[in-house]
Every structure is written in structure tokens, then in C-alpha cells.
N, C-alpha and C positions, 0 to 999 in steps of 0.2 A: 962714354956718354957725351952727347953734344954739350958744349959749354954755353952756347947761346940759346936761351929758351924762347925762341920766337917761332910763330907759326903765321905764315903770310899766304894769303890767297888773293890774287889780283884779277880783276875782270879784264877781258880783252877790250880793245878799243870800242868795239860794238858788241854789247851784251846780247843783243837779239839779232837774228839773221836779217839780211837786207830785205825790206818789205817787198811783197809782190805787187804788181800793178793791179789796180782795181777800178771798176767803173763806178760811177756815182749813182747807180740805180738804187731805188728804195725797195726793200724786200716787202713781200706781202705779210699779212698778219694771221692767216688761217693756219691751223695746225695740220690739216690734211694736205696730202700731196707734197710733203716736205716744205710747205710754206712757200709755194710758188709765188713769185712777185713780178713786178713790172719788168719789161725788157729782158725777160729770161733769167733775171737774177733770182737765186734761190736762197732762202734762209736755211740755216742748218738746224735740224730738230734733234734735241737730245732727250731721250726717254729715261726719266729718273724712276728707278724701281724701289728706292729705299726712303722715299719721302712721304709715304702715305698717299691718300687719294686726293688730298687738297693741300695747298701750300699756305704757309703763314707768313705775313709780311713783317718779318723781324730780322733786320740786317745788323743787329747789335752783336757782333762777333764775340765780344768780351762778356756779354751778359750771361748770367747763370741759367737762363731759360734753355731747356733742351731743344725745343722746337725752333728751328731757324728757317729763314728763307733759303731756297736753293741757290747754288752758284755764287755764294758770297765771295769765294776765292777768285772769281773772275773780276771782281770789283776792287777788292783789297789785296795788297801784296805784302809779303815779308821782305826782310832785308837780304835774305839768302835763299838759295835753292838747293835742294838735296838731289844729287844726280844719281839715280838708281842704275843708270847704264855704266857708271864708273865707281862701283863699290860703295854706293850711298855716300859719296864725298860731298862736303858742303862747299858750295861755290857762291860768289856774290850775285846779287840780283839788284835790289835797290841800293845796296852798298857797292862801292867801287873797290874797296879793299877791306880786309879784316886782319888785324895784326895784334897778336898777344905780346905782352912784355916778357922779359926773361923769366919772371916768377910764374907766369901763366895765370895771374889773377886779374889783370886789367887788359881788356880788349879795346883797341882803338879802331873805330869804324869810320872810314872815309866814305862819305855819301856821294852818289851821283849828283851832279849839279844841273841835270837836264830833266828832272822828274817834276811833273805837275799833277795836281789833283784834277779831277774832272770838272771842277768849277773854275779852273784856270789858275789857281793860286799855286805857287811853287812849294814843293816839299822841302822843309828845312830841318835843321838839327832840333829845333823846338818841337816839331811834330814827332820826331823820333823819340826824343826824351819823354814827351808826354805819353806816347803810346806804350813804350817799354816800362813806364812807371805804373801803368794801370794795374798789372798783376801784383805789384809791390804794396799797393794801398789796401787791397782786400783779397784774401785767399780765394774768395768765390770767383774772382775774375782771372785766376791763374789757371785757365783751362788748358794751357799749353805745357804746364809742369816746369816753369822756369825756376832757376836756382840762383841767379845773380842777386846781389843785395842792394845795388844802387846803380844809377845811370846819371851821367852828367854831360852837359854841353861843353865842348872845348872851343869850338868856333862855329860859324854859320854852316859848315859842311862836315863837321867832325864831332863824333860822340864817343864817350868812353863808357864801358860797361865793366863793372867790378864784381868779382866773386870773392868769397871769404877764403877760398883755398884754390890751388891750381886747378884750372878748368879747361884744359886744352880740348878735351872731347865734348865740352858743353856747347860748342859752336853750333851744333845741330838745332839748338833751341831757336836760333834766329831764322831757321828755314821752315819753321812751323807756321802753317796757314792760320793757326789760332793765335799767332802773335804778329798781326799785321801792323803796318804804319797807317794811322788814321789822322785826319786833319784836326789839329788842336782847335782851330777857330770854330769848328762845328761841335766837337765832342766836349769841350771844356764846360764844366758846370752842369752837365747832364747827370741824372740819376741812372747810372748804368744797370741798376737792378730792375728798373721798370721801363726805361726808354727802349723803344723798338727800332729807332733809326729808320723810319719808313722810306726816306728818300736818300739813299746812300751816296756818298761822294768819296771816291778812293783814287789811288794812283793806278789802278788796274786798267786793262785794255778795253773793258766794257763798262757801259752805264746801264742803269735800269730804264728801259723805255716804257714798258707797260707791265702792270702786275694784276693778275687775276688768280683766283683760287686754283685754277686748273691750267694756267699757262703763264709763264714768266718770259717776257721778251727782253733780251739784252742787245744793246747796239754797240758795235765797235767804234771806239773813239777815233776821230780824225787827227787828234792832237796827242795821241799816245806816245810816250817817250821812246818806245821801242820801234815805232814805225807804223805803217798802215797795213790794212788787211784787204785781201780780195773779198773775203767774207764780210758782210755788213751786219747780219743779225743772227742771233742764236735764240731759238725758242725751246724752253724747258717745259716738258709736260709730264705729269704723273702717270705712271703705268705700272703694270705687274708682269711677271714672267711670261704667262701665257699670252696676254695681249701684246706684249712687246714682240714676241716672235712673229706674230701675224703682221704687226706694224712694220717690222724690218723687211719682211718678205714683200710687202706691198710698196715699200719705199716711202712710207709715211714717217719713219724714224730713220735718221742717218747715223746715230751714235748712241751707244748705251753701254752700261756695265751690268753684266749678268752672266751667270753660269748657264750653259746649255749642254746638257748631256746628249750627245748625238749631234751636236751643232755642225760638225764637219760634214756629215751626210745630209742632215735636214736643212742646213742653211748654205754653207759654203759650196757644196756640190751643185746646188741649183743655179748658181751664177758665180763661178770661180773668179771671174774678172772683177766683180763688184762686191761680192759678199766676203767679209773678213771676220774671222773669229780668232782673237789673239789673247795670249796669256803673258802677263808680266809679274814677276815676283816683287812683292813689297818689302821683303826682308824680314817680315814679322810673321806671327801666327795667332790663331785663336787657341786659347789655352784654358785649362782647368786650374783655377786658383783654390788653394787650401787656406783656411783661416788658421795659420800656424801659431797664433797668439793664445790659443786655448785648446783644451782637449776636445775631441780625440786626435785632432789633426796636427798637434805638436809632436806626434810620433812619426818618425821617418819611415818606419816599416809599414805602417798603415798607408801612408802616402804612396809608397812604392807599390803596394798591393793594388790600390785603386788605379794608379797610373798604368800598371801592367794589364789591366782588364778593360781599358777603353777601346771599344771596337772602331778604330779610326777608319778602316776600310769601309765599313758599313755606313759610317757617318758621311764620308765624302761621296759615296755612291748616292745616298739620299739627297745630299746637297747638290748633286749633279756637278761635282768637281773631282772626277776620278784622277788619281795620281797625285793628289796634293796632301796625302798623309804626312804628318810632321815627324821629324826626327826628334831626338831627346833633348837637344840643346836650345831650341828656340831660334836657332840661326838657320836661314834658308840657303841651300847649296847654291842656287843660281846667283845670289848676291854675295855670299860670304864663303864660297867654296874653298878658297885658298887659306882661309883662317880657321876652318873647322878642323878639329882634331881628327886624324885619319880613322880612328875607330868609330867615330860618329858620322863621318862624311858619307852621304848617300844612304844612311840607315833609315829604314822605316820602322816605326814601333808597331809590332803586332801583338795581339792578345797572347799572353803566356800565363795560362791559368795555373800551371804547376808551380812556377816561380812565385806567382802572386800568393798562392796558398802558403808557401814557405815564409814569405814576408809577413803575412798575417799572423802566422804562428809566432814569429819572432817579436811581433808587437806586443804579445801577451793578451791581446783581446780575444774573447770568445764571441761567437755569434749565437744568440738565443732569440728565437722568434723574429729573426731579421734585425735585431738590435745588437750593437756592439757593447760588450759587457767587460768591465775590468775593475778590480778593487772595489767591488760593491756598487759601482756606478754603471748606468746604462745610457746609451746614446742612440738616438734615431736621427741620422744625418739628413740634411736638406740640401737640395741642389737648386740654387737661384739662377735664373736665366732671363733673357730679354724676351718678353712675351710679344712685344710689338713686331719683332722680326721673325716670328713663327718658329722659335727654337724649341717648341714643345716636342716635336718629333725627334729631334737629335738628343735632347735631354733624356727622353724615354729610351732611346737606344742604349745610352750609357747605363741608365738605371736597370734595365733588364739584364745587361751583361753583368753588372755587379751582383745582382741577386743570383744569377745563374752560376757564376764562377766562385763567388765568395759567400753567398747566402745573405748578404747585407741588403736590407730594404732601405733605399734612399727615397725620400719624398720629394717630388718635383714642386718647386715654388716659382711660378712665373710672375714677373712683375713688369709694368710699363717701364720704358726707358728711364724716365726721370727718377722713379722710385728705386729702380735697380742701381742706378749710379750712386744715389745717396746711400743705399745699403752697402755698396762696395767701398765707397770712400770712408764710411764709418765702421767697416768690418763687421757689419751685422748680418753675417752669413756663415754657413759651414763650408759649403763648396759653391763656387760660382764660375761663370764662363765670361772671359773678357779677352781683350787683345793684348798681345805683347809685341813690341816693336820699337823702332827708333833708328836714328841715323848712326850707322857704325855699331861696332860691337859694344862700345861703352854706352852708346845711346840706348841700346836694347836692354842692357843689364843694369843700368843706373837706377831703375825703379826698385831694385832689391836692396839698395843701400839703406842703412839704418838712419841716414840723414832724412830720408823720406818717411821714416817710421812715425806713427802717431798711435797713442793708446786706443784701444777699442772704444768706439763711441765718439772719438774726435775725428775730424775730417782730414783724410790724407789724399793729396792729389794723385800720388802714385803709391806703390807698395801696398796694394789692397790687402795682400795676404799677411801683412805685418811680419815680414821676414826680418830676423835680426840675428846676424851671425858674424863673428869676428873675421873669419877667413874671407867671407864675401866682402866685407868692408875693406879689407886689406887689398884684395884684388881690384875692387872698383876704384880705390884711391890711386892705385898705379895706373889703371886705364885712363882715369881722368887727369891725373897730375903729371904723368911722364911724357916726355917727347922722344924717348928712346924706343925705336921700333921693336927691338928684342924684348924689352921689358913689357911693353903693351901686348905683344904677342903672347908672352908667357902668362900674363895676367888674364888675357882673354881665354886661353886654354884652361886655366884654373876655374874660371867662371863656368865654362862649358861642363866641366866635371861636377861642379857644385849643383848645377841645374839638373844634370842627368842622374846624379847619384843621391842628392839630398832632396830633390823634387820640391822646391818651393812653389813651383807651378809645373804643370805637365802640358806641353804643346799637343794639340789635337790635330789640327790641319794647318798647313802653310797658307798664309794669306796672299792671294794673288788678285790682281786686277784682271778680270775677264772682260775684254773689250770687244764689242760687236759693232761692226761698221757696215753701212751700205754706202758705197762710194759712187752711186749713180749720179749724184749732183756735185760732189766734192772729191777731188783726188789729191794725192800727195801725202797720204797717211804714213807714219812710220810702221815698221814691222818688228817683231821680236828678233828677227835675224839682222836687222839693220836699224838701230835707233840710238839716239843720243838724248832723247826725252821720251817720257811715257805719255801716251794719249789718254790721260786720266784727269778728268775735270777737277777732282778734289786736290790734285797736286799743285794747282795754281799756276806757277811759272811754267811748268811742263805743258799744261793745257794751252797757255798763251803761245808757247813755241810751236805746238802742234798746229794751232789754228792759223798762225802766221804763214805756215808753209802750204796751206791748202789753196788749190786752184779750182775754179769752177770747171766742171767737166764740159767738154766740147761736144760730146755725143751722148 
């Protein structure tokens, strides 16, 4: 085992690619025609399909309010970047280097000295300490699931972050767009529960130029620390799947995230040179969570029976995401292929009614009139899901399958985003659907640690299913606290077996970013065959790297 417990990542001399030449033309303001502006300069139009029909001017990224303004991650930046093209490794961004001590409990963060906020003031260690301390002051502000217990300034460009135990794998927290660096001189003294930060000032490459309920215009900074852009404006407009397709085909939208079943034939084939439909793995999945803190879902055999009868193929077909059915571990092959146990690698979970019936019998539960009955008690399970995102259809697919193969009648309970999140965090559900993911194997599985456990009724930032298991804790401790590759690999494999066999949650479909591009006005986009950053706006630094490479089309 290595004797020196140090983990060092250093930024290259230039963290962002050399900027492209750009004209000083001012882009237009209309949403139509891809925002044609003066002297031939085009704004880039992003069609947002998951933000409702109108936008809310709330740029308080730490606040507990669920509704936020779009593209906050283009204005505010984290200390690090998660590189999904390189096994979800954590790399510096606003930080110049990240170095753990030998114990793995104290991380020294050296900051870039060339970063300024959009109001011209330099980013300092005071800003970083202030920002990273916000989640420590109130659990409601810990939207990124941080686990460190204190932050301190060492000097003007150095900050230390401390964990109570070895936390080598916890570095991914600093790459979360929900943990950005904000300017202390603006945020200090604000009531973060109510303040909406209507005029955001960040270190990011863009500033808010105009805000309207149905169009947000962002302008590229001329003084951005990473360089300049050929692109001058981004316009974000609300849309939906059907409208988006027509907008892309007409060239009114240049960039969007949406699944399109048949997109290759209906979109790409119509203009192969300009129309792109790309898929990038996020490393996570959408999963079914069980409330394991209470009956009947504290029974492993019942959990297995339900997991075995989720019709994943039908769900992804309805979602228009064919081929994304999840394997049993929660790890996605495209990102973690080398780390997945061979017996699970490339495996797709199919409905196995016979095996599910055997597991149901082993549970000791009988099914009477659709209810689960055991020891004189009966249960009518409920499935909670996000009503805002139209999950009714997919919930009903699962419910029909459970009734068909197991005879169990599960009641659908849709809830708005804010209500559902509160229910999940307080474990006030039987079954629910949420995402599982994180940077690295440890990042994905850390939510199952008993450290994140809270009694039912109390708020848990992660571990919604209230999983509590000694073997899980031991494996996660090794994943988080060891710097020995052999030890962490073994612990990762142990966690895969726990998830696949004990089923604290059951992955439904792998989470991918489905990226739609019309390159009529802007070229230089990455492709899944050749990329070092993902063209996904929500990834923040990756979106910045994407946009810095774009050139205005000449024809």
C-alpha cells in the first residue's frame, strides 16, 4: 500500500483552450431565425425542454426554492470539473490544484489568481470560504450533498477543506454546479431562503443581458478568465418535445437536450452535414427507491420481486430512449465499463416473472385483493413520482406489470417537484423514482452510507431509501478512505453486488444526455466519437469549453 496519502491534480498552464477570434458585432434579440443579428453575427438559441412554459428570475443557486432561472451554471462556476470523457475524473477549474494530506482528511485548494467576477472584482480565498461555508450553516442550502465539516482560508489564494474522516473520493463534491463560488461582497448578509438574486454576478463566461418569462439572453464576457468567444449571445427559450423538433428542422433552435425516437431518420438524415443527434452517458441512472426503513420494503425478497418485474424495455421505448435499459449495479458501461464486475457488464435487466414469483414466496407475503399480507398486517404500496415531468405514463407501465406478474396493486401518487423532493428527503413514501449518480464509483454509491441516514420524518440530503447496512458502510469507507487502487476496486465490486443482490434501489434506465444540434450557424461541436467535454449546458465547465470552440459558419 502506498505510504504517502496524497492525491494531487494540477491544472495545465491554460485551463481553457486558446480563444477563437471573434468580431465585435452585436447579436440580435429575436428568438426566430436563430437570433439573426447585425453584420451576419448569429446568437445561439438553446431550446430548454425541462423548465416549464415560463422562466422564473431566481438565480439563488443555494436557495431551497425548486424553481430556478435557466442556465445558472453559465454564470456561476465550481472549483473543479468532472470529466466524463475520462472516467468521470475530477479536474481543476477555478482551482489550480487540489491536494489531500496523507490522512486524506484535509484538502488544500490552490486557487487560480486570474479569475474575476463579472463586476470586475477578483475572486479570492474569502469568496471561496464564504461559498463553501453556506451548506454548513443550514442543511437546506446543502443541495449538493457536501460532507466536509469546515473550511478555512490559508492565504489569499489558498483554502483548506476538512473532513472528519478520510475523503479521497469526496473530491467530486467540488465539481458540483450546485456548489459554485459566489461573490461574498454581494451575497453576505442576504436571507438565502427568500432572496432571488435577480441580477447575478459570477465568475462564469456569461452574464445576464435580458430576462423575460419566455426568453433569457446571456452575453459572453469580454473579460472572462478563460478567454474570448466567437459566440456573443445565447438565447434560452422554453419549448417542448414536439415544438422543439419543428424548431430544429427550421433552424430556429441550434442546441437542445431531448430524446427523439427515430431522430436519425427524421432529423439527421434530412441534413447529415448540419443535423446532429448525439448521446453521452452521465454515469448514473433513473432508479426505483424502496423505503427500506419500514415494512414491507425492509424485506429483500419483496424488493427483488418488484425489481425483477420492472418492464425497462417498455419504459425506454415510451421515453423514446431505446437501448438505455439499466443494468443491475447503477454503473453505466460507457463510463465505468472497466470497473464493472464481468457478470454485470453489459447486462440488461429483463422481466423475469418466474424468478420474481419465487422471491415473493420467499418473502412470506401473500397477495390478497392486490394487497400484500403478512403476520396479520396488509399493505397497499404507493409509487411516488414527479408529476411535473410527466412520469404518469411510466409509473403506470410499472404498476401494470406488477399487477400482471405479481398480483400486487400499487397506487400511483404523482406530486409536483417541490413536494416530491420533500417527501423523498423525509422518507415519506413507499416506492419512489429518483436519480442515482455521482463522480466515480464512490460518488455514486456514497448516498447509501449510513452517514447520510436520517430517521423517517427527518430531512436527508441523500439516502432517500434509508439504507443501513454494515457491509455497505465498510465498502464505502474503503472507497472513500483508501488510496490503494486494488482496495478501492475490490470495495467497488462489493458495492455492485450489494446493489444487484440486496436491491436498496433498482436502476430503471441509464441516464444519458441526448444532445440535438443544428450547426447551420455554429460549427465545431464535439461528437461522441471524439470529445474531451460534453456539450451539455447543465455541466457548466463542459458547456463553456464547448462554446469556446464554436466558430460561426461561413456558408
